[in-house]
PAKEZA-263585 format. One record per residue: x, y, z of N, C-alpha, C, O, CB in turn; residue in one letter. Coordinates in steps of 0.001 Angstrom, whole numbers, plus 500000, padded with zeros to 6 digits. Atoms other than C-alpha are relative to their C-alpha. Glycine has a CB too. Example, Ala and Ser with C-alpha at 12.3 -4.5 7.8 and 13.67 -1.06 7.14 Angstrom:
% PAKEZA-263585
500890498810500000512300495500507800500900501200500000501936501181500665499008500027501246A;499180498810499940513670498940507140499230501090500730499739502198500899500414500462498585S;
This chain:
% PAKEZA-263585
498767499214499829611509499884639722501164499339499268502006500014498675500340500163501502X;498909500707500660613800497126638383499943500179498496500976500230497829499962498524500347X;500125499830501454612399497571634890500525501340499534500944501480498385498556499850499575X;499522498671500369613383501232634941501503500156500152502063501176499750499308501036500829X;498561499867499735616995500507635941500815500235498745501652501137498744500509498770500697X;499195499718501199618416500246632388499796501405499467500749502060499045499673499009498916X;500253498649500492616701503472631381500673501042500875501187502040500369498504500268499931X;499349499067499084618028505224634487501501500023499750502111501092499725499706499621501463X;498566500065500270621577503983633777500347500679498679501337501404498582500471498547499982X;499749499361501289621338505054630141499913501511500113500714502231499517499012499496498954X;500139498553499827620132508498631199501190500575500746501692501644500399498707500330500745X;498841499521499234622936508832633750501255500010499146502041500956499199500223499129501241X;498820500045500857625559507747631252499974501116498972501015501669498618500099498651499303X;500109498934500976624237510258628772500372501349500548500743502244499788498629500053499468X;499645498717499386624874513061631254501474500100500354501931501162500778499176500220501239X;498575499956499711628532512120631732500713500562498790500585500000497703500550498596500369X;499268499468501154630736514319629510501107499058499604501802498518500464500575501387500304X;499056500990500491632966512178627316501255500614499412502045499895498800499343499141498978X;498773499396500499635666514695626386501165499588500880500977499205502035499878501533499945X;498824500403499228639244513963627476500165500858501230500571500362502281501254500074499147X;499844499111498853639253517018629741499005499644501105499315499738502292499814501463499570X;501020500305498998636034515944631432500249498649500643500153498515501863498611500029499374X;499810501327499442636798512242631809501255499916500849501373499017501681500058498977498896X;498787500030499181640204513042633286499678500252501456500411499788502330501009501029499505X;500356499699498629638442514324636409499187498936500678499000498983501894499268501254500050X;500817501036499394636299511217636902500806499186500992500289498777502032499412499095498933X;499174500824499131639218509338638442500441500681501268501057500021502105501185499550499268X;499587499296498786639798512018641131498819500714500654499008501692501378501111501008499680X;501204499345499493636214512911642043500003500037501527499902501111502121498742499279499491X;500054500070498539636278511712645671501246500590500631501152501290501639499825498560500457X;498751499492499428639947512540646297499979501521500051500410502112501041501212499511499185X;500051498539500026639385516156645276499119500539501119499474501513501782499487500491498648X;500925499519498963636453516553647634500503499702501407500305500497502326498628499371499809X;499406500311498696638200514801650508501119500986500313501240501441501451500539498549500027X;498948499002499778641178517116650061499399501340500404499932502038501266500862500167498736X;500632498719499641638837520085650195499478499969501422499615500949502154498855500329499036X;500496500128498623637225518819653394501157500074500993501052500732502028499227498671500180X;498832499977499116640658518236654950500524501418500164500848501837501275501110499088499456X;499479498634499891641787521761654125499080500903500810499558501748501566500206500592498617X;500924499173499211638636523328655580500116499681501486500191500587502316498550499790499528X;499847500392498590638920521318658811501340500478500533501421500960501662499877498468500165X;498674499529499578642634522139658968499991501509500213500650502007501125501070499619498958X;500088498558499826641804525817658529499351500381501311499830501269502016499237500612498863X;500676499698498726639372525817661447500880499621501190500997500394502141498648499255500085X;499137500412498900641740523836663696501190500922500171501547501272501296500479498589499783X;498855499088499922644692526069662842499578501367500510500337502034501214500669500138498632X;500491498703499523642565529153663473499828499998501514500209500956502187498668500351499321X;500235500074498553641582527998666971501325499962500759501551500762501667499150498757500350X;498718500098499305645072526917668043500879501216499739501638501639500611500730498734499578X;499216498804500303646633529888666278499580501187500856500430501948501318499867500355498530X;500476498921499127644416532321668227500487499786501426500892500736502097498461500085499972X;499503500291498647645362530565671470501485500347500115501910500951501100499772498510500355X;498571499691499973649057530841670613500233501508499907501117502044500576500726499279498854X;499811498564500166648686534469669524499663500765501276500365501705501649499146500511498849X;500356499344498735646910535478672735501071499758501047501371500645501846498641499497500511X;498908500274499071649659533756674713501227500851499666501935501309500563500365498506499969X;498853499184500414652277535632672669499835501459500389500829502174500520500205499894498500X;500230498613499573650648538937673672500335500217501469500467501359501910498556500390499748X;499676499886498575651448538187677328501488500184500213502211500560499291499518498769500759X;498565499857499698654833538248679061500836499097499098500529497918498922500280499667501482X;499168500731500948657537537170676657501195499374500697501792499982501585500469500920498879X;498823500672499473660259534646677475501253500377499202502372500144499661499793498483499981X;498850499677500831662478535931674648500713501256500502500145502075501224499564500186498550X;499240498804499689665195538502675060499462501178499189498798500974498173501501499781499719X;500459498829500760664476542079673926500530499968498566501695499650498330500446501299500698X;499640499986501412664508542389670143499752498698499262499876498638498038501416500352499869X;500252501302500617663654538736669535498513499674499892498096498968498973500696498918500788X;501401500422499921659977538492670426499223500373498727498605499516498095499329500636501229X;500805499558501138658435540593667653500418499333498695499541498885497956500095501502499854X;499635500691501251660520539142664766499553498542499954499107498057498914501492500060499805X;500431501398499980659767535579665890498490499883499817498016499015499084500421499332501311X;501467500029500131656046536296666235499590500255498555498736499553498015499343501049500931X;500335499707501395655905537836662778500420498859499079499682498499498162500668501305499554X;499499501064500866658009535058661229499139498751500054499111497970499103501414499652500379X;500835501194499862655599532420662547498540500279499667497911499506498944500105499451501410X;501442499779500142652152534019662591499604500528498615498479500292498175499529500971501061X;500351499557501363652277535680659167499840498804499067498821498726498381501078500963499445X;500246501196500832652829532342657336498793499192500464498087498599499648501227499106500002X;501164500728499501650218530784659634498705500639499510497783499939499092500018499951501530X;501201499314500477647653533444658720499782499747498512498652499538498070500103501508500268X;500125500275501438648387532936655032499521498570499771498699498331498886501349500233499278X;500424501395500143647981529165655434498519499843500330497792499149499619500841499088500906X;501422500087499634644635529560657199499127500591498907498099500015498549499734500722501334X;500768499382501091643396531911654487499965499089498775498922498947498137500603501368499622X;499945500898501152644553529485651780499095498789500208498464498319499262501441499544499746X;500876501141499704642704526627653510498534500357499767497769499540499255500201499530501450X;501408499618500142639444528563653504499624500281498546498520499943498121499704501227500853X;500336499680501385639634529778649900500348498852499052499915498852497900500725501269499566X;499698501168500811641057526490648610501039500219498924501059499469497948498776499520499375X;498969499723500999643980527965646666501363500176500675501473500817501721499637501262499181X;498639499854499489647728527713647241500221499364501355501082499806502115500348501435500082X;499907500612498668647268525420650242501361499350500206501987499539501248498885498958500195X;498747500736499820650340523275649649501180500944500189502041500703501036500253499085498804X;498886499057499880652678526234649176499971500703501346500985500795502038499958501032498868X;500107499264498735651351528173652153500302499098501188500993499506502121498601500610500150X;499752500923498895651381525114654414501476499619500074502038499508501164499138498742499848X;498569500326499997654910524210653341500846501130500558501803500885501292500464499668498598X;499261498852499470656150527732654088499878500061501514500866500282502214499491501308499375X;500170499955498543654638527640657566500764498869500682501379499081501726498512499921500368X;499305501135499380656064524163658282501493500298500146502080500007501188499791498713499165X;498584499659499914659585525372657492500230501186500931501210501205501676500555500311498612X;499840498831499127659080528717659263499951499594501470500697500128502291498910501044499707X;500107500430498604658049526941662455501273499280500452501772499519501552498777499082500185X;498766500710499644661073524629662407501147500989500194501932500851501132500367498964498911X;498957498991499862663364527619661863499818500801501288500799501161501938499998500936498790X;500252499284498747661674529417664774500442499170501198500990499703502163498510500358500127X;499545500870498915662330526400666992501525499982500084502087499999501179499465498574499802X;498540499998500003665976526351665932500536501288500616501556501267501306500536499830498570X;499552498705499466666282530055666840499581500212501449500062501143502094499456501129499149X;500542499772498650664441529658670159501076500014501090501010500882501960498977498931500325X;498983499923498937667527528836672323500775501317499972501141501839501025500976498835499872X;499306498709500070669247531980671042499101501122500483499555502047501156500472500286498568X;500928498934499604666133534084671572499757500023501493499424501072502044498682499843499279X;500303500084498566665748532865675182501256499816500843501163499438502011499038498853500265X;498754500162499234669417532780676220500036500985501170499605502133501059501239500209499084X;499839499173498790670141534106679718498659500457500565498571501521501178500867501222499692X;501304499702499394666457534063680685499699498945501054500383497924501135498868500045498922X;500371500923498923664769532332683614498619499423499707497624499938500216500015500718501389X;501299500534500389662002530149682113499375499180501114500056498752502046500132499155498751X;500740500828499045659330528287684073499713498651499346499280498588498196498668500699500453X;500221501338500541659068524525683622498535499651499906498168498778499119500703498979500840X;501429500340499958655319524487684346499161500792499012498052500372498684499465500221501384X;500757499194500964654209527202681918500647499880498626501869499942498490499932501492500445X;499480500197501344654529526710678182500016501317499220499101502129499357499167498953499257X;499946498783500821655626529455675772498986499915498849498424498856498569501436500216499440X;500980499946501073653421530553672904500345499071498829499442498622498123499874501417499503X;499607500831501126655433528501670389499574498542500163499492497794499189501490500074499812X;500434501374499727654301525276672078498656499683499356498449498567498880499915499768501498X;501359500253500506650696525657670908499955499768498487498918499394497939499097501168500353X;499968500136501459651803525512667277500714498732499539500908498533498340500674501205499387X;499258501202500381653658522168667397499183499124499051499666498724497991500393499199501248X;500816500883500837650788520116666002499436500689498772499034500024497817498874499434500807X;500377499311501239649811522831663548501104499799498960500823499703497765499752501526500259X;498910500301500929653253522266662031499843498603499409500092498396498222501357500125500707X;500286501348500514652395518561661756498868500032498984498949499399497931499641499048501151X;501135499873500914649062519468660152500424500659498678499969500262497605498873500814500663X;499508499348501211650844521779657710500785499019499134500682499053497908500878501206500359X;499251501005500752653159518922656724499062499027499302499320498617498171500951499239500925X;500992500890500618650134516685656079499376500655498771499071499975497790498900499627501015X;500597499286501131648725519359653769500993500213498861500596500264497697499459501341500459X;499042499539501002651966520158651953500919498929499453501291498993498281500820501072500572X;498902500879500371654366517220651842499517498599499635498409498206500000501002499920501130X;500301501429500204654421513634650547500095499242501317500624499747502307500963499378498960X;500171500744498755653820510906653100501307499786500777501289499939501999499379498666499700X;498766500172499205657488510178654041500397501271500755500809501192501912501152499574499089X;499682498750499311658085513866654850498980500319501093499323500947502094500064501150499000X;500995499814498945654844513952656816500430499268501278500318499794502385498613499497499531X;499526500770498839656237511235659070501178500712500659501247500805501884500409498563499579X;498838499295499454659501513153659456499560501204500808500058501415501913500949500437498878X;500445498794499291657687516364660447499220499645501265499321500348502270499132500872499079X;500777500407498824655354514517662846500922499650501161500588499896502320499096498801499664X;499047500358498938658376513240664763500936501162500313501272501401501473500820498762499593X;498995498960499820660738516168664214499498501166500835500200501617501741500458500502498663X;500468498790499318658570519043665449499899499808501519500427500646502251498642500417499441X;500053500160498537657762517625668952501381499780500631501699500373501662499094498831500353X;498692500274499415661271516269669538500877501244499997501618501488500949500692498870499245X;499204498773500051662859519530668407499523500999501048500332501692501665499931500629498599X;500509499116498950660559521485670705500509499566501372500946500392502173498462500018499988X;499503500487498716661503519237673624501476500305500189501901500644501294499767498510500120X;498571499746499897665191519681672856500279501474500304501088501783501179500705499585498708X;499719498582499781665089523476672666499508500439501379500087501347501974499345500857498901X;500448499667498643663095523623675917501004499518501038501240500197502037498619499385500278X;498971500472499077665725521489677643501223500898499956501827501182500990500394498562499673X;498878499073500104668434523758676309499676501303500707500530501874501385500353500265498533X;500416498761499344666457526778677516500055499862501517500403500808502224498587500389499559X;499996500218498545666168525233680982501277499395500517501301498906501646498865499122500386X;498699500543499593669819524096681124499904498539500436500645498099501316500581500835501133X;500176501424499746668627520458681192499717499706501471500164498699502022501230499242499552X;500369500198498596667233520860684677499010498835500113498296498516499162499386501302500601X;500838501187499811665378517875686175498530500288499756497843499498499108500182499450501396X;501422499702500166661986519602686286499617500185498520498472499935498145499639501258500793X;500292499843501432662243520371682552499908498640499299499146498480498346501082500866499326X;500090501326500598662834516714681726498606499411500187498034498875499237501053499070500605X;501312500590499730659585515621683357498902500743499230498078500124498557499701500027501516X;501058499218500650657429518487682044500065499850498480499035499681497828500112501486500390X;499882500103501445658809518296678520499736498584499505499278498400498377501371500451499560X;500324501373500391658508514491678475498512499827499762498096499191498794500470499019501063X;501455500073500176654750514828678972499549500766498751498732500278497971499285500558501245X;500411499176501144654436517622676407500376499337498675499570499287497746500642501394500087X;499553500637501245656486515816673762499192498741499718498830498484498569501499499661500073X;500822501205500202654567512558674319498617500365499480498111499737498551499873499206501313X;501316499561500450651254514387673956500048500478498546499161500151497757499473501120500910X;499891499482501367652429516144670783500234498884498993499690498918497889501129501021499909X;499769501129500893653707512901669257498723499196499770498434498792498644501088499097500564X;501247500767500136650420511100669960498991500753499133498401500181498216499389499708501389X;500952499219500779648267513917668611500467500138498547499658500050497623499805501386500632X;499484499927501361650544514343665599499808498693499250499482498697498063501467500371500017X;500234501293500641650321510607664905498549499808499598498258499250498540500420498883500920X;501434500092500333646520510791665021499692500830498755498989500371497855499125500479501194X;500222499137501172646521513709662559500564499359498739499911499350497695500640501385500217X;499362500645501147648936511889660249499187498793499536498972498611498338501434499572500354X;500752501210500341646922508650660387498662500337499357498272499716498368499775499146501246X;501295499624500571643589510341659728500151500507498570499372500152497686499327501068500866X;499775499512501361644970512163656727500298498873499033499775498853497919501135500997499981X;499658501132500861646452508961655317498793499119499732498587498680498601501111499174500628X;501181500855500166643251506957655922498993500640499053498514499988498125499340499723501360X;500989499332500846640933509525654353500455500050498545499660499813497636499734501416500513X;499506499935501375643142509943651304500035498621499351499735498491498164501390500624499968X;499964501346500564643575506190650850498607499520499630498402498939498564500642499029500982X;501379500396500303639842505563651069499492500741498764498858500146497892499075500278501209X;500447499221501162639167508375648605500632499482498717499961499375497691500338501485500186X;499329500515501193641774507017646184499404498659499572499236498408498379501507499850500257X;500608501289500328640247503518646405498609500177499401498237499477498459499923499118501247X;501334499728500554636762504900645799500112500500498564499363500066497688499248501036500868X;499823499475501359637993506840642767500424498902499036499943498845497904501034501127499992X;499543501082500865639769503795641382498866499039499673498723498596498533501150499246500655X;501136500882500230636679501629641854498985500647499066498431499991498185499338499631501324X;500940499299500883634485504276640240500510500014498559499745499786497621499773501442500494X;499445499961501353636844504598637278499879498643499318499559498568498132501466500439500036X;500152501336500581636829500820636768498556499717499631498276499127498588500504498936500968X;501421500235500282633031500735636994499552500763498765498844500224497915499140500404501201X;500373499206501174632633503565634488500603499398498734499937499326497701500459501464500166X;499367500612501163635134501916632137499298498714499599499094498452498414501468499725500280X;500700501247500292633359498568632455498638500272499372498236499598498423499836499170501275X;501303499673500564629984500165631802500147500537498580499343500214497706499274501022500883X;499783499457501344631380502070628804500285498887499001499783498916497877501156501008500008X;499714501111500886632765498853627329498754499185499708498521498763498576501068499117500597X;501241500748500209629468497070627882499046500762499087498405500177498214499320499709501341X;500873499191500850627555499961626333500486500005498560499682499939497630499918501431500528X;499451500018501352629923500026623350499749498657499328499412498604498145501498500304500028X;500262501323500575629575496264622862498535499845499617498215499295498564500399498899500986X;501429500068500310625792496532623034499660500846498775498880500429497919499172500461501205X;500250499147501159625797499431620575500509499355498717499861499434497673500657501364500194X;499463500671501178628026497467618200499094498861499559498872498665498364501403499474500281X;500898501098500344625697494476618383498709500506499378498216499941498402499689499169501232X;501204499408500579622659496638617750500265500504498585499419500379497700499490501146500881X;499662499510501334624463498210614800500151498854499013499766498970497850501283500820500045X;499870501154500883625311494795613402498631499480499576498419499109498421500797498889500688X;501347500463500332621678493795613599499361500930498971498743500489498002499123499919501269X;500581499028500935620628497011611878500644499896498630499959499979497610500154501423500541X;499308500124501282623305496598609195499573498733499274499411498737498053501517500003500206X;500441501247500620622252492984608606498630500175499342498395499725498221499949498872501044X;501327499760500582618663494065608098500089500910498778499433500677497762499061500620501047X;499842499075501118619744496951605877500636499303498799500216499524497663500848501207500422X;499365500711501091622031494697603827499034499047499322499045498901498100501208499247500499X;500998500901500580619236492199603364499100500762499042498862500319497918499159499329501105X;500874499195500856616961494916601996500748500535498790500219500508497678499401501157500792X;499249499412501110619709496538599876500340498957498946500163499199497752501278500658500513X;499626501048500947620915493281598311498765499465499285498776499243498074500738498857500719X;501225500505500615617392492038597753499475500980498959499065500571497873498931499738501068X;500476498995500957616400495319596080500893500049498766500403500192497646499943501384500659X;499087499986501143619543495261593913499781498791499098499806498918497874501450500037500479X;500253501202500798618856491676592809498693500106499220498628499729498050499967498767500900X;501287499841500692615236492449591985500130500986498847499606500765497755498906500474500984X;499819499007501055616279495554590049500794499423498842500487499705497684500698501242500547X;499201500601501068618910493556588120499172499017499176499297498953497953501225499292500586X;500823500980500710616415490832587272498998500680499056498711500166497975499254499114501004X;501038499331500780613854493322585959500562501058499051499806501708498329498996500639500929X;499413498958500841616340495596584167499934499582498536500672498693498110501463500283500417X;500149500315501415615261495488580529500260501210499107500067501144497893498614499459499736X;499648498809500762616314498995579480501348500508500498501750500203501621498901501103500128X;498703499449499531619667500834579609499873500804501285500744500720502151500612500884498922X;500176499212498779618309503195582254499803499101501213500355499359502282498809500950499856X;500232500934498890617082500296584404501276499258500362501547498994501533498896498997499640X;498732500670499729620409498551584008500970500905500742501671500458501650500627499526498707X;499138499038499303622282501704585057499577500139501463500422500202502355499955501378499299X;500510499913498633620042501976588126500358498750500797500723498845501969498481500202499991X;499664501241499301620636498327589001501474499968500375501838499529501466499653498785499135X;498566499945499687624408498829588757500264500940501165501056500624502053500806500449498770X;499816499049498902624199501871591024499543499401501323500202499575502348499235501299499719X;500479500635498768622137499933593557500969498929500475501202498779501674498611499391499785X;499044501040499616624627497076593468501256500609500602501785500097501589500364499134498792X;498825499332499447627542499450594032499733500513501411500582500402502295500428501155499095X;500349499498498671625746501022596969499988498865501016500484499012502133498633500703499972X;500035501146499084625121497596598499501403499498500308501708499166501454499159498866499407X;498621500433499775628771496604598001500746500973500903501526500553501758500736499856498670X;499346499003499153629938499867599567499576499837501458500411499896502360499674501419499510X;500481500197498624627748499305602628500593498730500599500983498709501766498456499932500034X;499419501246499510628988495723602905501471500181500343501932499703501379499836498892498963X;498559499823499779632636496769602605500286500875501202501341500740501822500652500602498770X;499755499051498912632247499493605244499352499594501308499342500379502256499507501355499611X;500709500383498774630348497493607855500916499918501202500472500147502327499312498674499807X;499106500123498844633466496958610000500610501323500411501353501361501392501098499019499701X;499406498715499677634390500663610024499172500723501040497943500677501011500141500855498752X;500695499263498953633548502793613033499508501343499512498477501826499982500901500191501191X;500345498671500454633423506086611154498986499935498871498785498878498274501244500749499554X;500956499906501067630815507238608664500725500239498679501953500300498634498988501112500280X;499428499836501325631349507773604965500911501208499912501975501129499299498908500115498981X;499173498810500040632696511286605432499748500805498736498940500402497899501461499625500097X;500207499129501155632909514086602862500560499381498737501424498506498791500638501358500236X;499564500521501286633400513413599156500845501023499249500884501019498019498796499594499159X;499163498998500649635751516306598490501192499330499319501743498367499853500482501050501022X;498879500615500725638468515517595913501294500039500819501546500981501570500215500712498655X;498719500098499312641848514416597256501064499559499006500763498896498014499918499014501196X;498927500395500896645229513950595638500667498720500490500359498213501568501030501123499872X;499363501279499679647453510883595633500878500096501234501040499110501953500825499515498824X;499145499858498815649760512299598313499199499802501280499685499174502221500677501379500014X;500817500177498792646924512450600850499601498539500170499501498048501294498740500889499941X;500288501438499911646006508843599979501211499262500568501067498399501435499620499425498605X;498779500635499488649623507807600573500208500319501473500632499452502237501221500452499191X;499858499634498582649681509723603874499073499160500870499473498706501942499701501499500207X;500948500806499226646571507866605065500454498547500085500296497906501124498602500075499377X;499499501378499963648088504515604101501186499898500952501300498928501700500407499526498584X;498888499963499037651273505455605991499492499940501433499963499137502239500841501267499800X;500534499948498636649254506316609098499354498679500382499550498192501495498984501139500137X;500675501261499692647158503142608869501004498877500215500812498039501095499030499625498880X;499003501052499832650240500938608452500728500129501329501046499120501960500999500035498855X;499352499814498699651885502477611515499082499570501134499551499031502137500417501461500189X;500936500465498975648721501816613530499975498485500077499740497916501143498598500528499720X;499948501461500008648991498184612467501339499461500488501496498252500657499724499482498607X;498687500426499521652600498099613660500996499715498901502037499110499152499856498794500838X;499082500230501114654208498017610209500862501234499785500349502339499607499226499648498707X;499069498892500214657316500161609797500280500109498508501339499694498037501328499795500808X;499884499916501446656767500908606122499484501351499543498501501866500075499229498851499309X;500424498740500605656492504083604079499623499746498550500242498928497870501118501078500100X;500485500187501359654628504338600813500964500664499012501271501850499130498572500578499846X;499199499436501094656865504782597755499058500722499038498072500143498581500819498880499251X;500931499179500767655291507576595722500620500413498663501760500872498583499590501246500807X;499674499461501317655442508342592047498739500745499539497827500154498960500440498847498963X;501194499200500255652961511164591596500364501078498991501213501928499259499435500627501320X;499744499006501033652939513198588403499343501325500359498405501394501153499496499506498643X;500547498670499730652264516891588417498547500098499576497766500844500168500819501065499287X;501388499987500458649057516228586486499215498836500581498264498352499967499943499956498478X;500677501114499359647998513497588909498530500288500238498126501446500334500671499668501303X;501450499817499905644281512920589336499560500511501370500237500317502380499296498694499699X;500694499658498764641992514431591937498936498932500222497987498808499448499368501449499936X;500840501173499750640262511425593477498858500378500932499101501010501960500833498839500603X;501112499734499067636764511703595016500257499382501363500925498355501482498682499462499432X;499733500451498641636746511277598765499601498573500257500336497842500920499307500871500960X;500444501379499771634728508036598734500953499012499332501202497932499867498563499796499470X;499046500873500683637171506541596212501314499934500789501892498859500955500260500501498554X;498755499975499221640195507654598263499866499135501245500779498381501579500367501446500395X;500187500817498797638736506079601401499987498521499667500567497713500393498705500381500708X;500038501412500385638019502823599572501389499475499687501729498364500093499088499800498796X;498645500432500321641579502640598220500858499872501253501619498915501393500645500974499024X;499221500053498763643095503419601617499616498783500826500484498067501325499798501280500820X;500461501132499188640940500833603402500382498670499359500749497726500060498480500068500198X;499602501237500672641636498186600766501496499757500159501916498635500443499627500051498511X;498559500142499810645376498839600935500329499631501440501220498819501688500719501291499611X;499781500328498586645208498735604739499694498539500273500418497880501020499137500891500900X;500332501409499829643492495348604579501086499109499404501426498072499974498646499688499354X;498916500774500605646208494090602225501242499996500891501914498973501018500348500563498618X;498866499928499068648887495303604666499749499107501209500645498389501653500245501458500456X;500336500840498847647069493616607564500137498525499651500625497742500466498573500297500487X;499844501398500416646936490349605592501463499608499904501847498508500302499315499764498659X;498570500287500111650663490592604845500639499840501367501501498981501553500706501103499223X;499457500112498644651435491136608520499544498719500671500320498073501376499587501201500843X;500552501158499319649168488323609656500491498688499409500835497765500147498502500047499953X;499708501279500644649984485643607101501440499877499513501938498765499343499070499797498845X;498615500062500470653484486583605918500969500584501006502169500649500739500138500727498683X;499128499430498987654828488164609092500626501315499587501593501763500204501070499035500337X;499455498728500469655455491382607164501312499869499244502006500862499026500198500911501157X;498721500210500693658395489805605307499983500715498652499089500497497834500282498483499804X;499873499311501271659505492066602464498835500910499669498556501154498495500161499012498920X;501199499186500236656461494292602902500383501357499423501169502092500020499199500185501309X;499818498690500627656471497288600539498663500472499458497806499672499082501067499943498866X;501228499394500531653749499665599433500419501120499062501312501906499380499059500538501156X;499680498951500966653840501903596377498720500534499388497718499825499293500946499474498900X;501122499364500659651483504327594694500521500757498784501520501472498855499240500947500971X;499627499350501259651679505561591109498759500726499495497729500099499245500542498956498930X;501144499202500422649388508385590033500422500926498873501375501695499001499420500808501183X;499750499109501138649341510116586677498742500033499146497981499067499084501243499531499157X;501191499853500830646697511421584343498742499859500814498517500624501752500001498987498883X;501230500257499244643375510041585563500059498654500694499016498082501010498782500058499080X;499838501349499476644779506831587025500793500005501309501765500744501470500694499112498967X;499291500245498740645834505746590515500243498503500101499313497706499981499187500533501244X;499621501410499908647714502456590931500750499779501308501739500459501580500873499566498778X;499401500301498689648601500995594353500403498531500011499643497671499568499002500320501181X;499529501372499862650667497871595006500468499756501423501173500575502012501132499706499002X;499547500462498684651183496023598288500671498655499788500022497696499370498805499893501037X;499216501210500240653942493387598120500535499426501303500834500148502254501154500294499045X;499302500674498906655285490811600528500702498774499444500406498332498334499018499606501146X;499247501182500423657663487855600317499629498794500851500488498011501256501512500262500084X;500478501161499254655530485356602175499911498766499134500409498747498009498654500287500609X;500109501267500720654692481815601122498842499980499022498687499013498276499850498867500974X;501123499956500917651587482891599210498845499118500469498914498498501530500446499577498619X;501173500792499641648215481171599246499203499734498730499444500334497682499123500729501075X;500894500330501110645569479659596989498684500726500234497942500398501160499779498448499875X;501197499183499803642775482176596590498737499158499944497759499460500628499933501104498954X;501195500833500122640327479438595597499726499204501267498600498761501497500140499055498825X;500179500772498772640913477688598922499559500853501182499309500327502266501279499293500346X;500436499124498906639938480727601001498522499767500252497736499871499311500274501502499671X;501422500263499730636608479915602765499126501192499623499558502344499666499794499656501478X;500918498946500423633577481853601597499670500975501117499316502122500846498731499392499476X;500358499103498900632999483286605078501149500904500421500992501714501334499535499196501186X;498883499106499707636422484957605139499928501177499035500216501040497846501377499255499885X;500272498833500838635688488460603867501155500983499933501004502068499373498786500706500500X;498885499065500004639120490019604363500458500373498601500895501500498368501146499422500761X;499604499714501383639877489722600632498787500340499151498775501348498444500748498805499393X;501143499816500895636501489400598961499251501303500273498930502041499342499047498828500132X;500784498798499684634691492185600813500887501219500204500620502286499651499157499768501247X;499196498839499620637439494406602193500941500473498903501434501600498956500796499682501225X;499127499573501097639509494463599005499228500037498675499016501108498107501219499056499881X;500657500042501305637655493267595880498705500805499983498525501681499138499714498564499607X;501309499338500010634154494436596785500121501491500265499419502300499658499081499368501036X;499858498588499650635326497699598322500500500814498799499984501900498534500963500160501191X;499472499261501149637345498741595251499003499983498844498834500984498148501348499406499548X;500986500082501075634707497506592820498833500951500242498242501472499296499487498568499860X;501138499141499673632073499539594660500224501440499561499258502180499375499727499957501489X;499729498623500415633834502774593634500502500056498553501073501056498119501029500646500940X;499641499995501409634473501755590054501437499658499712501922499932498614499708501307499430X;498620500389500210637991500434590504500134498513499790499136497806499652500846500431501159X;499735501430500187639611497042590081501107499578500953501978500371501311500392499683498521X;499000500563499093641665494796592341500461498669499435499673497923498852499430499827501447X;499432501240500515643965491934591436501038499507501004501785500299501578500634500205498578X;499045500602499071645996489535593571500812498958499239500253498054498617499272499358501234X;499072500954500601649036487671592263500795499377501136501590500057501785500947500687498939X;499390500640498839650234485134594801500657498693499600500200498013498681498959499758501096X;499278501240500237652665482246594845501044499804501069501067500522502069500646499997498615X;498983500287498984655615480764596716500997501139500163501669501234501190500740498727499647X;499068498883499904657643483880595974499428501219500680500137502206500874500464500375498652X;500607498867499327655194486188597694498655500344499399498138499622498546500914501198499939X;501329499564500416651958488071597126500065501467499600500734502273500248498956499781501132X;500115498623500452651201491249595195498525500328499871497789499662499144500749500224498651X;501375499516500097647926493098595686500038501304499216500704502262499608499346500199501424X;500023498810500858647213495613592928498607500618500044497598499948499822500401499644498532X;501254499237499983644544498273593279500108501093498945501123501781498849499709500614501427X;499955499034501085643641500481590350498666500704499885497600500103500017500366499321498677X;501210499191500240641192503277589746500294501016498903501321501694498909499530500724501312X;499881499027501071640673505348586643498764500885500003497628500414500071500182499302498627X;501103499071499951638597508458586621499032499854498860497833500070499038500511501366500026X;500873500121501161637234507834583168499082498794500084498073498714499383500822499919498746X;500813501212499867635878504452584277499107500034501220498279499143501410500885498784500062X;500764499995498746634381505517587589498563500373499747497766500430500683500615500964501010X;
């Protein structure tokens, strides 16, 4: 079973969609489902207590004539909409928020609706059964601070309006004290459960997102290592074949083939650090090359724009040549940023006839090209070899006054 674990993980990872729209939902997988469970449970609880309150409202009314029906409609219609929204899973927050405010407004109007009546301290009106549903609605609709406010406000406001209704008689103090205490305790339980479930779900989602990200990074690192191994083997074969072909080339055709093989090997070597493939070879103009260099320099953090001198009869450069020039220029910009701090960094492109000329200048301290170690391929492979592979030429002029990297390609020589 342990031997099958990597294959199982690879299969599972392969089934995860990697688009931005799909991966955006990975971080809220558990939270979304917990919210759905909360709304369904809230719908059932509100339905039960709402039916109890509605049946009580059908009995003898404590309100004055003309008040009972408007209050019942003002409270039970939003409640019915909230219950329906909980079951279908749409518009829950809006419906719950409307009911929470409607209930508070009904409580505020209750002393006016019951003025000059003779209430009983031992029997509760129909509006009492909806106190904790208002708390539940706040949990569904509001942020956590407002949930706390509603959990405390609804019971205390109910107790106050009942005392006003009973003219603050002694028997109302005792009965309402018990009711308000019960409502506060139950409301606190509802508030706490909602907070706990949501916090646990958020922690699970965060842990899952970190695990998926960690696995993706590990998979990418493994893929990169496998690709390096494959490229090393391929380069060994390509270089060896090119050397053998060059050694045995005794005719113009054989020599041409050997040169082509060498260019192919140099191109593969120069592109080994790139993530993308070769891409199309459709012709491109000098402006598109300059645009790509602009974009690459901004990605490197260099605030520089390419100075362009492009003639109307400027050349159409093959796509592979354009990519090589852009990548070589990008490497020159990266070197200027790394070794010269970007001092005096300028980039220019001159295109006319069948020729493209690119210069990358800086005012750094310069360097001795002969002293660059052989294993540092930033210049040899990423600039010289890359441009040579497409039939161009590269030249570096460096000294204490700065460094100039010149890249040139002519269509007639490619």
